[in-house]
C-alpha positions as CSV (number, residue, x, y, z in Angstrom):
1,X,196.1,-21.1,24.3
2,X,199.0,-23.1,25.6
3,X,200.5,-26.4,24.9
4,X,201.6,-27.5,27.8
5,X,203.9,-30.5,27.1
6,X,205.6,-32.2,29.4
7,X,208.4,-35.6,29.1
8,X,208.5,-37.2,32.8
9,X,209.3,-41.0,34.4
10,X,206.7,-43.2,33.5
11,X,205.9,-44.4,37.0
12,X,204.8,-40.7,37.6
13,X,201.7,-40.7,34.3
14,X,199.1,-41.8,36.9
15,X,199.8,-39.2,39.8
16,X,200.6,-36.3,37.3
17,X,197.1,-37.1,35.4
18,X,195.5,-37.3,38.8
19,X,197.0,-33.9,39.8
20,X,196.2,-32.7,36.1
21,X,192.1,-33.8,36.7
22,X,192.0,-32.7,40.2
23,X,192.7,-28.7,38.6
24,X,189.8,-29.2,36.0
25,X,191.7,-30.7,32.7
26,X,189.5,-32.2,31.0
27,X,192.2,-33.9,28.5
28,X,195.3,-35.0,27.7
29,X,197.7,-37.3,25.0
30,X,200.4,-39.6,26.9
31,X,203.1,-41.0,24.5
32,X,205.7,-43.5,25.3
33,X,208.7,-41.9,23.9
34,X,213.0,-42.8,24.4
35,X,215.6,-40.0,25.2
36,X,218.2,-38.8,27.3
37,X,219.4,-35.3,28.9
38,X,221.8,-35.4,31.9
39,X,221.6,-38.7,32.5
40,X,223.2,-39.7,29.4
41,X,221.7,-43.1,29.7
42,X,223.0,-45.9,32.0
43,X,224.5,-49.3,31.6
44,X,223.2,-52.6,32.1
45,X,224.6,-56.4,32.0
46,X,222.4,-58.9,29.6
47,X,224.0,-62.6,30.1
48,X,227.0,-61.4,31.4
49,X,228.0,-58.7,28.5
50,X,227.5,-55.2,29.7
51,X,225.3,-52.9,27.3
52,X,225.0,-49.2,26.4
53,X,221.4,-47.9,27.0
54,X,221.5,-44.4,25.5
55,X,218.0,-43.8,25.6
56,X,215.8,-44.1,28.7
57,X,212.3,-44.9,28.6
58,X,210.3,-41.5,29.2
59,X,206.3,-40.5,29.1
60,X,205.7,-37.4,27.2
61,X,202.2,-35.3,28.1
62,X,200.5,-32.7,25.6
63,X,197.8,-31.0,27.2
64,X,196.0,-27.9,25.6
65,X,194.7,-25.1,27.8
66,X,193.3,-21.7,28.2
67,X,195.9,-19.2,29.2
68,X,194.7,-18.4,32.5
69,X,195.1,-22.5,33.2
70,X,198.4,-22.6,32.1
71,X,200.8,-21.6,35.1
72,X,198.2,-24.2,37.2
73,X,199.1,-27.5,34.8
74,X,203.2,-26.7,35.0
75,X,202.5,-26.2,38.9
76,X,200.3,-29.6,38.4
77,X,202.8,-31.3,36.8
78,X,205.7,-30.1,38.5
79,X,204.4,-31.4,41.6
80,X,203.2,-34.7,41.1
81,X,206.6,-35.9,38.8
82,X,208.8,-34.6,40.8
83,X,211.5,-37.2,42.6
84,X,214.2,-34.9,43.0
85,X,216.6,-37.5,41.3
86,X,218.3,-36.7,37.9
87,X,215.9,-37.3,34.7
88,X,212.4,-36.2,36.0
89,X,211.9,-34.2,32.7
90,X,211.0,-31.0,31.2
91,X,208.6,-28.9,30.7
92,X,207.6,-27.1,27.5
93,X,205.0,-24.4,27.2
94,X,204.1,-23.2,23.3
95,X,201.8,-20.5,21.9
96,X,198.5,-21.9,20.2
97,X,197.4,-20.0,17.3
98,X,194.4,-22.3,16.7
99,X,192.4,-25.5,17.6
100,X,189.7,-27.0,15.9
101,X,187.5,-29.9,17.6
102,X,186.8,-32.1,14.4
103,X,183.7,-33.4,15.6
104,X,181.6,-30.2,15.6
105,X,184.0,-27.5,13.7
106,X,183.8,-25.5,17.1
107,X,187.3,-23.8,16.9
108,X,190.0,-22.2,19.8
109,X,189.1,-21.9,23.5
110,X,185.6,-23.8,22.4
111,X,187.3,-26.6,21.3
112,X,189.6,-27.5,24.3
Protein backbone atom coordinates (compact mmCIF):
# COMPACT_ATOMS: atom_id res chain seq x y z
CA UNK A 1 0.00 0.00 0.00
CA UNK A 2 1.08 3.56 -0.67
CA UNK A 3 0.22 6.98 0.68
CA UNK A 4 0.36 9.56 -2.09
CA UNK A 5 0.63 13.11 -0.79
CA UNK A 6 0.46 16.05 -3.16
CA UNK A 7 0.76 19.77 -2.53
CA UNK A 8 -1.02 21.70 -5.29
CA UNK A 9 -2.42 25.12 -6.15
CA UNK A 10 -5.84 25.63 -4.52
CA UNK A 11 -7.77 26.29 -7.76
CA UNK A 12 -6.71 22.86 -9.09
CA UNK A 13 -8.43 20.84 -6.34
CA UNK A 14 -11.64 20.09 -8.26
CA UNK A 15 -9.74 19.02 -11.38
CA UNK A 16 -7.49 16.72 -9.34
CA UNK A 17 -10.46 15.22 -7.49
CA UNK A 18 -12.24 14.54 -10.79
CA UNK A 19 -9.09 12.94 -12.27
CA UNK A 20 -8.68 10.68 -9.23
CA UNK A 21 -12.34 9.69 -9.25
CA UNK A 22 -12.08 8.76 -12.94
CA UNK A 23 -9.33 6.20 -12.20
CA UNK A 24 -11.20 4.60 -9.31
CA UNK A 25 -9.94 6.41 -6.22
CA UNK A 26 -12.74 6.20 -3.65
CA UNK A 27 -11.61 8.87 -1.22
CA UNK A 28 -9.04 11.48 -0.37
CA UNK A 29 -8.21 13.99 2.31
CA UNK A 30 -7.63 17.63 1.39
CA UNK A 31 -6.15 20.17 3.80
CA UNK A 32 -5.54 23.88 3.36
CA UNK A 33 -1.86 24.54 4.03
CA UNK A 34 0.68 27.29 3.47
CA UNK A 35 4.22 26.98 2.22
CA UNK A 36 6.79 27.97 -0.33
CA UNK A 37 9.46 26.45 -2.51
CA UNK A 38 11.17 28.05 -5.43
CA UNK A 39 8.47 30.71 -5.52
CA UNK A 40 9.92 32.25 -2.36
CA UNK A 41 6.59 33.96 -1.74
CA UNK A 42 5.66 37.28 -3.29
CA UNK A 43 4.94 40.89 -2.36
CA UNK A 44 1.55 42.57 -2.09
CA UNK A 45 0.57 46.19 -1.59
CA UNK A 46 -1.97 46.95 1.12
CA UNK A 47 -2.99 50.55 1.84
CA UNK A 48 0.03 51.83 0.01
CA UNK A 49 2.55 49.72 1.92
CA UNK A 50 4.37 46.75 0.40
CA UNK A 51 4.29 43.48 2.34
CA UNK A 52 6.27 40.31 1.75
CA UNK A 53 4.09 37.20 1.73
CA UNK A 54 6.47 34.36 2.58
CA UNK A 55 3.96 31.52 2.71
CA UNK A 56 1.58 30.90 -0.16
CA UNK A 57 -1.78 29.11 0.15
CA UNK A 58 -1.70 25.52 -1.10
CA UNK A 59 -3.84 22.38 -0.82
CA UNK A 60 -2.37 19.14 0.52
CA UNK A 61 -4.07 16.01 -0.81
CA UNK A 62 -3.52 12.60 0.77
CA UNK A 63 -4.66 9.37 -0.90
CA UNK A 64 -4.08 5.84 0.40
CA UNK A 65 -4.10 3.26 -2.41
CA UNK A 66 -3.01 -0.26 -3.27
CA UNK A 67 0.51 -0.53 -4.70
CA UNK A 68 -0.69 -1.21 -8.24
CA UNK A 69 -2.75 2.02 -8.34
CA UNK A 70 -0.06 4.36 -6.99
CA UNK A 71 1.59 5.17 -10.33
CA UNK A 72 -1.76 5.95 -11.96
CA UNK A 73 -2.62 8.24 -9.04
CA UNK A 74 0.65 10.14 -9.50
CA UNK A 75 -0.02 10.48 -13.24
CA UNK A 76 -3.60 11.66 -12.64
CA UNK A 77 -2.53 14.30 -10.12
CA UNK A 78 0.32 15.47 -12.33
CA UNK A 79 -1.94 15.78 -15.36
CA UNK A 80 -4.73 17.61 -13.53
CA UNK A 81 -2.59 19.94 -11.38
CA UNK A 82 -0.03 21.03 -13.96
CA UNK A 83 -0.19 24.62 -15.18
CA UNK A 84 3.38 24.82 -16.41
CA UNK A 85 4.10 27.69 -14.02
CA UNK A 86 6.36 27.78 -11.00
CA UNK A 87 4.55 26.65 -7.86
CA UNK A 88 2.54 23.80 -9.40
CA UNK A 89 3.49 21.68 -6.40
CA UNK A 90 5.05 18.36 -5.49
CA UNK A 91 3.97 14.75 -5.09
CA UNK A 92 5.40 12.44 -2.42
CA UNK A 93 4.82 8.67 -2.27
CA UNK A 94 5.24 6.80 1.01
CA UNK A 95 4.96 3.12 1.90
CA UNK A 96 2.06 2.34 4.22
CA UNK A 97 2.76 -0.34 6.76
CA UNK A 98 -0.73 -0.74 8.20
CA UNK A 99 -4.25 0.63 7.68
CA UNK A 100 -7.27 0.03 9.92
CA UNK A 101 -10.88 0.97 9.17
CA UNK A 102 -12.16 2.10 12.56
CA UNK A 103 -15.83 1.21 11.98
CA UNK A 104 -15.32 -2.43 10.95
CA UNK A 105 -11.83 -3.28 12.12
CA UNK A 106 -10.80 -4.26 8.57
CA UNK A 107 -7.09 -3.97 8.00
CA UNK A 108 -4.63 -3.19 5.22
CA UNK A 109 -5.93 -3.38 1.61
CA UNK A 110 -9.43 -4.36 2.83
CA UNK A 111 -9.58 -1.09 4.79
CA UNK A 112 -8.85 1.05 1.75
